[in-house]
C-alpha positions as CSV (number, residue, x, y, z in Angstrom):
1,M,87.9,96.8,121.0
2,R,88.8,94.1,118.4
3,L,88.6,91.7,121.7
4,L,85.4,92.9,122.3
5,A,83.7,92.6,118.9
6,G,85.4,88.9,119.2
7,E,87.7,90.0,116.3
8,E,90.7,88.9,118.3
9,Q,91.3,86.3,121.2
10,P,92.8,87.0,124.2
11,Q,96.3,86.0,124.8
12,A,95.4,84.7,128.7
13,G,91.9,84.9,130.2
14,S,88.8,85.7,128.8
15,V,86.6,89.1,127.7
16,D,83.0,89.1,128.1
17,A,81.2,91.6,126.4
18,A,77.4,92.7,128.0
19,G,75.5,93.2,124.6
20,T,76.8,93.6,121.2
21,V,80.2,95.5,120.4
22,G,80.8,96.3,116.8
23,H,84.0,97.4,115.6
24,L,84.5,99.7,112.4
25,A,88.4,99.7,111.3
26,Q,89.4,102.9,109.8
27,E,90.6,102.7,106.8
28,R,94.6,103.5,105.8
29,D,94.7,103.4,102.0
30,R,97.6,106.1,101.8
31,R,100.0,105.6,98.8
32,T,103.6,106.1,99.3
33,G,104.9,109.6,98.4
34,E,101.0,110.8,99.1
35,S,100.5,114.0,100.9
36,L,97.9,114.4,103.5
37,R,96.2,116.9,101.1
38,G,96.6,114.1,98.4
39,Y,95.0,111.8,100.3
40,L,91.9,113.6,101.7
41,A,91.3,114.7,97.9
42,R,91.5,111.2,96.3
43,R,89.5,110.1,99.3
44,T,86.6,112.7,99.7
45,G,86.1,113.0,96.2
46,V,87.6,116.7,95.9
47,G,90.2,115.6,93.9
48,A,88.0,114.5,91.0
49,A,85.6,117.6,91.7
50,E,88.8,119.8,91.2
51,E,89.6,118.3,88.3
52,A,85.8,118.2,86.5
53,L,86.0,121.9,87.4
54,E,89.2,122.3,85.8
55,E,88.1,120.3,82.5
56,A,85.0,122.3,82.5
57,S,86.6,125.7,82.7
58,Q,89.2,124.2,79.8
59,S,85.9,123.7,77.9
60,L,84.1,127.0,78.5
61,A,87.2,129.2,77.9
62,E,87.9,127.3,74.5
63,V,84.5,128.5,73.1
64,W,83.6,131.6,74.5
65,V,83.9,134.6,72.2
66,W,83.3,138.3,73.8
67,P,80.5,139.5,72.0
68,C,81.1,142.1,69.1
69,S,84.5,140.7,68.7
70,S,85.7,137.4,66.1
71,T,88.9,137.8,67.7
72,G,87.6,136.7,71.4
73,R,88.9,140.1,72.8
74,R,86.8,142.4,74.5
75,T,86.2,145.1,71.9
76,C,82.9,146.5,72.3
């Protein structure tokens, strides 16, 4: 594909493409020791969304008090 897209030259001979060819290289941004799950979470934004959800959950847990109770326990 890189030959057809003109990104590389053949070692011998020539390659003629009829039309326009593009080559979209895949990103390989893996980090040493990173799991596939970690890679996907980072690359898709799922990891950031999980962190934001956890932070929001913690914030809600800190301010929530059950009605009818000053201790935070449900006593109604």
